[in-house]
C-alpha positions in Angstrom: 67.3 16.5 36.3 69.9 15.5 38.6 72.9 13.5 36.8 72.9 10.0 37.4 75.9 8.1 39.0 77.5 5.2 37.8 75.4 2.4 37.6 76.0 -0.1 40.2 72.4 -1.8 40.4 69.3 -1.6 38.1 66.1 -2.9 37.5 65.4 -5.2 34.5 62.4 -5.4 32.9 61.3 -7.7 30.6 59.8 -7.1 27.4 58.4 -8.6 24.3 58.6 -4.8 22.3 61.3 -2.9 23.5 60.6 0.0 21.1 57.2 0.3 22.7 58.4 0.3 26.5 61.2 2.3 25.8 58.5 5.3 24.7 56.2 4.5 27.7 59.5 5.2 30.0 60.7 8.0 28.5 57.2 9.9 28.1 57.1 8.7 32.4 60.9 11.0 32.9 62.9 8.4 32.2 65.7 9.0 29.8 68.0 6.6 27.4 71.4 6.3 28.4 72.4 2.8 26.4 70.9 1.1 23.6 72.4 -1.8 22.3 73.3 -3.2 19.6 71.7 -0.1 17.3 70.8 -2.4 14.7 68.6 -4.9 16.6 68.3 -3.3 19.7 67.6 -6.1 22.4 69.0 -3.7 26.0 68.4 -0.4 26.8 69.6 1.2 29.8 67.3 4.2 31.4 67.8 6.5 34.1 65.4 8.5 36.3 63.1 9.5 39.4 67.0 8.4 40.9 66.9 4.7 39.9 68.3 3.1 37.1 66.2 0.3 34.4 67.5 -2.0 32.2 64.6 -2.9 29.5 65.3 -6.3 28.2 64.1 -7.8 25.2 62.6 -11.6 25.7 59.5 -12.5 27.6 56.9 -9.9 28.0 56.7 -9.4 31.6 58.8 -10.0 35.3 61.6 -9.0 35.8 64.4 -8.9 38.8 67.5 -6.9 40.0 70.6 -6.9 38.9 73.7 -5.8 40.1 76.6 -4.4 39.0 80.7 -5.1 39.2 80.2 -7.0 42.6 82.8 -8.8 43.9 80.7 -12.0 43.4 80.6 -14.8 40.5 79.5 -13.3 38.0 76.1 -14.6 36.7 75.2 -15.7 39.9 71.6 -15.3 41.1 70.4 -15.3 44.8 67.1 -15.2 45.5 64.8 -13.6 48.6 62.5 -14.7 50.8 59.9 -13.0 48.8 61.0 -14.7 45.7 62.4 -11.6 44.4 65.4 -12.7 42.1 69.0 -10.5 42.4 71.4 -11.9 40.0 75.2 -10.3 40.4 77.4 -9.5 36.9 80.9 -8.5 37.2 81.0 -6.6 33.6 78.5 -5.1 31.7 76.2 -7.0 29.2 76.8 -4.2 26.3 80.4 -5.4 26.1 80.9 -9.0 24.6 84.4 -10.1 23.9 84.7 -11.0 20.3 85.9 -14.1 18.6 89.3 -14.0 17.5 89.5 -13.5 13.8 91.5 -16.0 12.5 88.7 -18.1 13.6 85.9 -16.6 12.4 87.0 -16.4 8.8 88.8 -18.6 7.0 87.2 -18.7 3.9 85.8 -16.0 1.5 82.4 -15.4 1.7 79.9 -13.6 -0.8 76.7 -12.7 -0.2 73.5 -10.7 -1.4 71.9 -10.2 2.0 68.6 -10.5 0.7 67.5 -11.0 4.8 64.5 -8.5 6.3 65.1 -5.2 7.1 64.7 -4.8 11.3 63.5 -1.9 13.2 66.7 -0.8 15.1 67.6 2.2 16.9 66.2 5.7 15.9 63.2 4.0 14.0 66.1 3.2 11.1 65.8 0.0 9.2 68.6 -2.3 9.0 69.8 -5.0 7.2 73.0 -7.5 7.9 75.4 -8.1 4.9 77.0 -10.4 6.8 75.7 -13.6 8.0 77.9 -14.6 11.1 79.4 -11.1 11.2 83.3 -12.6 11.4 82.7 -14.0 14.9 82.0 -10.4 16.1 84.1 -9.2 15.0 82.8 -6.9 12.0 79.0 -6.0 10.9 78.0 -4.6 7.5 75.0 -2.9 7.4 72.4 -1.6 4.7 70.2 1.2 6.5 67.5 2.9 5.3 65.0 5.6 6.5 61.9 5.1 4.7 60.1 8.8 5.1 62.4 12.3 4.9 62.2 15.2 7.6 63.5 15.1 11.1 65.3 12.1 12.3 64.1 11.3 16.2 67.9 11.1 17.0 70.0 12.5 20.0 73.3 13.3 20.4 75.3 10.4 20.8 78.6 7.9 20.3 79.6 4.4 19.9 81.7 2.6 21.9 84.0 1.2 18.5 87.1 0.8 17.1 86.6 1.3 13.8 83.4 2.9 12.1 82.4 4.1 8.4 79.5 6.0 6.8 78.8 5.8 3.2 75.9 7.3 1.5 73.8 4.7 -0.6 71.0 6.9 -1.8 69.2 10.0 -1.2 70.7 12.8 1.2 71.1 13.1 5.4 71.7 16.0 7.3 74.6 15.2 10.3 76.6 17.1 12.9 79.8 16.2 14.7 81.5 16.9 17.8 83.7 19.6 17.1 83.5 19.2 13.2 82.0 23.0 12.8 78.3 23.2 11.9 76.0 20.6 10.5 76.4 19.1 6.8 74.4 17.1 4.1 75.6 13.7 3.0 75.0 13.0 -0.8 75.4 9.6 -2.6 79.1 8.9 -3.0 80.1 10.9 0.3 81.5 9.5 3.3 82.4 10.1 7.0 84.4 8.0 9.3 83.3 8.2 12.9 86.3 7.9 15.0 85.3 6.0 18.6 83.7 8.0 21.1 83.1 11.1 18.7 79.5 12.9 19.9 77.0 13.1 16.5 73.3 13.1 15.5 71.3 12.3 12.5 69.4 15.8 12.3 67.0 15.3 8.9 67.2 13.1 5.6 65.4 12.6 2.4 62.3 10.2 1.8 64.7 6.3 0.9 68.1 7.2 2.2 70.4 4.5 2.8 73.7 4.6 4.1 76.1 1.6 4.5 77.6 1.2 7.9 80.6 -0.8 8.7 81.6 -1.0 12.0 84.3 -3.3 14.4 83.2 -4.8 16.8 80.1 -5.9 15.2 78.0 -5.7 19.0 78.6 -2.3 20.2 77.0 0.2 23.0 75.5 3.4 21.7 75.7 5.5 24.5 73.6 9.0 24.7 75.3 12.0 25.8 72.7 14.1 27.4 75.3 17.1 28.4 76.3 18.1 25.3 75.1 20.2 22.6 75.8 20.1 18.8 77.3 21.6 17.3 80.0 23.0 19.5 81.1 26.3 19.7 84.5 24.9 18.8 85.9 23.7 15.8 89.0 21.4 15.7 88.7 19.4 12.4 92.7 18.2 13.5 91.3 16.4 16.9 92.2 12.9 17.6 89.4 10.5 18.9 90.9 7.2 20.1 93.9 8.0 17.9 91.7 8.8 14.9 90.9 11.8 13.1 87.4 12.4 11.8 87.2 12.7 8.0 84.3 14.0 5.5 84.8 13.1 2.4 83.1 14.6 -0.7 83.0 12.8 -4.1 82.1 15.4 -5.9 85.7 16.8 -5.0 87.4 13.9 -5.0 90.2 13.1 -6.9 89.6 10.1 -9.2 93.9 8.6 -9.8 95.0 5.4 -11.3 95.2 2.9 -9.1 98.9 1.9 -8.6 98.5 -1.7 -6.8 94.6 -2.8 -9.6 96.9 -1.7 -12.6 94.0 -0.5 -15.5 91.7 0.4 -12.6 90.7 4.1 -11.5 90.5 4.9 -7.7 88.9 7.3 -5.3 90.5 7.6 -2.3 88.8 8.7 0.7 91.7 9.7 3.0 90.3 7.3 5.6 93.0 5.2 5.7 95.2 8.0 6.7 93.2 9.9 9.1 92.6 6.0 11.1 96.3 5.0 10.9 95.0 2.1 9.0 92.6 1.5 11.8 90.2 1.6 8.5 90.7 2.2 5.0 88.4 3.3 2.1 88.3 3.4 -1.7 86.3 3.7 -4.5 87.4 1.3 -7.4 86.0 1.2 -10.7 87.9 0.0 -14.1 89.4 2.1 -16.4 91.1 1.2 -19.5 92.4 -2.7 -20.5 90.6 -5.6 -19.3 88.6 -4.8 -16.0 91.0 -7.5 -14.6 92.8 -7.1 -11.2 94.8 -8.8 -8.7 94.5 -8.1 -5.1 97.0 -9.8 -2.2 97.2 -8.7 1.3 97.3 -9.4 4.9 94.2 -7.7 5.6 90.8 -8.5 6.0 88.9 -6.9 2.8 85.2 -6.3 2.3 83.9 -5.0 -1.4 80.4 -3.9 -1.5 79.2 -3.7 -5.3 78.2 -0.1 -5.7 76.7 -0.3 -9.9 77.6 -2.5 -12.6 78.6 -6.7 -12.2 81.2 -8.3 -12.3 83.1 -12.0 -11.0 85.2 -12.2 -7.9 87.6 -15.1 -7.3 88.8 -16.6 -4.4 90.2 -19.5 -2.9 89.2 -21.2 -5.8 85.3 -20.1 -6.3 84.8 -17.7 -9.2 81.3 -16.1 -8.1 79.3 -13.5 -10.6 78.5 -10.2 -8.2 76.2 -7.7 -9.1 75.0 -4.4 -7.2 74.4 -5.0 -3.2 76.8 -7.8 -3.2 79.1 -8.1 -0.3 82.5 -9.8 -0.7 84.5 -10.7 2.1 88.0 -12.1 2.1 89.9 -13.3 4.7 93.8 -12.0 5.6 96.6 -13.4 3.1 93.8 -14.7 0.2 94.5 -13.7 -3.4 91.6 -12.2 -5.0 90.7 -11.9 -8.6 88.3 -9.4 -9.9 86.8 -9.1 -13.4 84.3 -6.7 -14.6 81.4 -7.3 -16.8 81.1 -3.8 -17.6 82.7 -0.7 -17.8 80.6 0.2 -14.6 80.9 -1.9 -11.9 81.9 0.5 -9.1 83.3 -0.9 -5.9 83.9 0.3 -2.4 86.5 -0.9 -0.7 87.3 -1.3 2.8 90.6 -3.1 4.8 91.2 -3.5 8.3 93.8 -4.9 10.1 94.3 -9.1 10.1 93.4 -9.0 13.7 90.7 -6.4 14.3 90.8 -4.2 17.1 88.6 -4.3 20.4 86.4 -1.5 20.7 87.9 2.0 22.5 85.7 3.6 25.6 84.1 6.6 25.7 86.8 9.1 25.4 86.2 12.7 25.8 88.3 15.6 25.7 88.2 17.6 29.3 
């Protein structure tokens, strides 16, 4: 197939079932270029037979022509004598502007995230962990694959500023650009996916679950049809958008006494150093003492309860938490944690107070 040119115009086709229509057009020889967003796709861009198509979830049937990057008022529409609509837009619809964080999160958030499972990209099931998503700045998802075996994935990358994958249950085999042969993530393992790094999910066990944290909340997933993984070159120190890939293995990790939470133990994933502070990830659990800790910081802080039970206090409110609870604290807020039992284990994610916008599809020539 001829490599597609940069999209300048596309036929927009509306459909109630995006997944079914995506399968239909790929069977006709069109290939997927972009899907957006990954957790609940409402747009898929395809190229084939010399034309760009954009499948857009909504009312079934109908369509119009969309011209991208035109020198015209954004959102303007013209109607041809035959009734055909032509829409002019100055920016890609898959690149929304996030809301400033200080406007989006002023109070602590505690949620059990008991919402529905939604079919997302490549047949994966997503559950949203943060209602409101900090005004578009941050998404945390619980992702599940019910049946094990090969995963219908493809080489792709995400236009993100920061992204974490933490294996919660089961196992999953993955491969990353310039990081050597495929490897398996097991419970407690995690990776940081720097901006633009190409990767692919290959296979998994029954009931595999991961926790994914990304900024911004809605970001494009782009397919790379040219690159084959694994790559011949292994370059673990390579920078992607100023960040380095990290594969943290729980079984090989060192557990130390926490300097900032006295009496607690901490497992540092090394992600903070590798991303230059764009994302810091540790796992905490109470050690000796009464299992209480006070946390103050200028960063946005997210805790996901991996095991056990405890109490989370922030902004004058005290909440009992258990497994699968998410607690989110705004920058500058004082937080107190109390362990209800010695089995409490917290996945902690910290991001800068003003979370950066997504980086583009960086590639090494």
